[in-house]
C-alpha positions as CSV (number, residue, x, y, z in Angstrom):
1,X,-6.4,16.7,13.3
2,X,-4.2,14.2,14.6
3,X,-0.5,14.8,14.2
4,X,0.2,12.0,11.5
5,X,-2.3,14.5,9.4
6,X,-0.8,17.3,10.2
7,X,2.7,16.2,9.2
8,X,1.2,14.9,6.0
9,X,-0.2,18.1,5.3
10,X,2.9,19.7,6.2
11,X,4.5,17.6,3.8
12,X,2.5,18.5,1.1
13,X,2.8,21.9,1.6
14,X,6.5,21.4,1.9
15,X,6.4,19.6,-2.0
16,X,3.7,22.0,-3.3
17,X,5.2,25.8,-2.5
18,X,8.4,24.4,-3.1
19,X,9.9,25.2,0.2
20,X,14.0,25.3,0.7
21,X,15.4,22.6,2.2
22,X,16.1,25.0,5.5
23,X,12.3,26.0,5.5
24,X,11.0,22.3,5.1
25,X,13.2,21.2,7.8
26,X,12.3,24.0,9.7
27,X,8.4,22.9,9.6
28,X,9.4,19.4,9.8
29,X,11.7,19.2,12.5
30,X,9.0,19.0,15.3
31,X,8.2,15.5,13.6
32,X,11.4,15.0,12.8
33,X,12.7,15.4,16.6
34,X,9.9,13.2,17.4
35,X,10.9,10.3,15.6
36,X,14.4,10.3,15.6
37,X,15.2,8.0,18.3
38,X,13.5,5.5,16.4
39,X,14.8,6.0,12.6
40,X,18.1,6.8,11.5
41,X,18.8,10.4,9.9
42,X,19.5,8.2,6.3
43,X,16.1,6.5,6.9
44,X,14.1,9.5,7.4
45,X,15.7,11.4,4.3
46,X,15.0,8.3,2.3
47,X,11.2,8.5,3.5
48,X,11.0,11.9,2.9
49,X,12.1,11.8,-0.6
50,X,10.7,8.3,-1.7
51,X,7.2,9.2,0.1
52,X,6.3,12.6,0.0
53,X,9.4,13.9,-2.7
54,X,10.7,15.9,-0.1
55,X,14.0,16.4,-0.8
56,X,16.5,16.8,2.7
57,X,19.8,15.5,3.1
58,X,20.3,12.7,6.1
59,X,23.2,15.3,6.9
60,X,21.0,18.4,6.8
61,X,18.9,16.4,9.2
62,X,21.6,15.1,11.7
63,X,22.9,18.7,11.6
64,X,19.4,19.8,12.8
65,X,18.9,17.2,15.3
66,X,22.6,18.0,17.0
67,X,21.2,21.7,17.3
68,X,17.9,20.7,18.5
69,X,18.0,23.3,21.3
70,X,18.1,25.3,18.9
71,X,14.8,24.7,17.6
72,X,13.3,23.9,20.8
73,X,14.4,27.5,22.1
74,X,12.8,29.2,18.9
75,X,9.5,27.1,19.1
76,X,9.6,28.1,23.1
77,X,10.3,31.6,23.0
78,X,6.9,32.3,20.7
79,X,4.6,30.2,23.1
80,X,6.2,31.5,25.8
81,X,5.1,34.8,24.6
82,X,1.3,33.6,24.1
83,X,1.6,32.3,27.9
84,X,2.4,35.4,29.4
85,X,-0.7,37.1,27.1
86,X,-2.7,34.2,28.5
87,X,-1.6,35.3,32.2
88,X,-2.6,38.7,31.7
89,X,-6.7,37.8,30.6
90,X,-6.4,35.0,33.7
91,X,-8.2,36.5,37.0
92,X,-6.0,36.6,40.1
93,X,-8.2,34.1,41.6
94,X,-7.5,31.5,39.0
95,X,-5.0,28.6,40.7
96,X,-3.5,28.1,37.0
97,X,-1.4,30.4,34.8
98,X,-0.6,30.4,31.1
99,X,1.6,28.1,31.3
100,X,0.0,25.5,32.7
101,X,-2.7,26.2,29.9
102,X,0.3,25.4,27.5
103,X,0.9,21.9,29.5
104,X,-2.7,20.7,29.6
105,X,-4.8,20.4,26.5
106,X,-8.1,19.6,28.5
107,X,-7.5,22.8,30.6
108,X,-7.4,24.6,27.3
109,X,-10.3,22.7,26.0
110,X,-12.6,23.9,28.9
111,X,-11.4,27.5,28.9
112,X,-12.5,27.6,25.2
113,X,-15.6,25.4,25.7
114,X,-16.6,27.3,28.6
115,X,-15.4,30.9,27.2
116,X,-13.8,31.2,30.4
117,X,-11.1,33.8,28.8
118,X,-13.6,35.0,25.7
119,X,-10.3,38.1,25.0
120,X,-8.0,35.3,24.6
121,X,-10.1,32.8,22.3
122,X,-7.4,33.6,19.3
123,X,-4.3,32.5,21.5
124,X,-6.4,29.2,22.7
125,X,-7.5,28.5,19.3
126,X,-3.9,28.8,18.2
127,X,-2.6,26.4,20.7
128,X,-5.9,24.1,19.6
129,X,-4.6,24.1,16.2
130,X,-0.5,24.4,16.2
131,X,0.6,23.7,19.9
132,X,-1.3,20.5,20.4
133,X,-0.5,19.0,16.9
134,X,2.9,19.1,17.9
135,X,4.1,15.8,19.0
136,X,4.3,15.2,22.7
137,X,7.7,14.8,22.8
138,X,8.9,17.8,21.2
139,X,6.2,19.5,23.5
140,X,8.0,18.7,26.4
141,X,11.2,19.4,25.3
142,X,9.6,23.0,25.0
143,X,7.6,22.7,28.3
144,X,11.0,21.6,30.0
145,X,12.5,24.6,28.5
146,X,9.3,26.9,29.5
147,X,9.1,25.9,33.2
148,X,12.9,26.1,33.8
149,X,12.6,30.1,32.3
150,X,9.7,30.7,34.5
151,X,11.2,29.7,37.5
152,X,14.5,31.8,36.5
153,X,11.9,34.7,36.4
154,X,10.2,34.1,39.6
155,X,13.5,34.0,41.2
156,X,14.9,37.2,39.9
157,X,11.7,38.9,40.7
158,X,11.8,37.4,44.4
159,X,15.0,38.6,44.2
160,X,14.7,41.9,43.2
161,X,11.4,42.2,45.6
162,X,13.2,41.7,48.7
163,X,16.2,44.0,47.6
164,X,13.8,46.7,47.9
């Protein structure tokens, strides 16, 4: 399913469910983030209102974009946990990690199709349906944060290992 279709369904859901501005903004943030370099907050707000009757003020959108790191951190934290769960299922002789699976739709699909991580199919399905449906720009920002966290954890682990 394309990002456009998912975004459209999300907008429809927000309208049908009568979600709060905060709820709708939270759900739509990855898409707003992705278009923020091409559209002003006022234009995004107008488009949401005119096209989908979703009322989010341009100032609320601007505030969310100013603290985009909070939204990205929240998403990255959830998915970093999924990557760690995948690490549990990945055999030690493999040359990839759970974070590598997040970084490659191809690798995720190969693992799903080949059934190489049978016990983690739920995670792989979730990644396919949710993570890879997010805009690439947003995924890239999340991945940068997760890679940084992974690097810091490895450094800490190495320091602890060298001390002992």
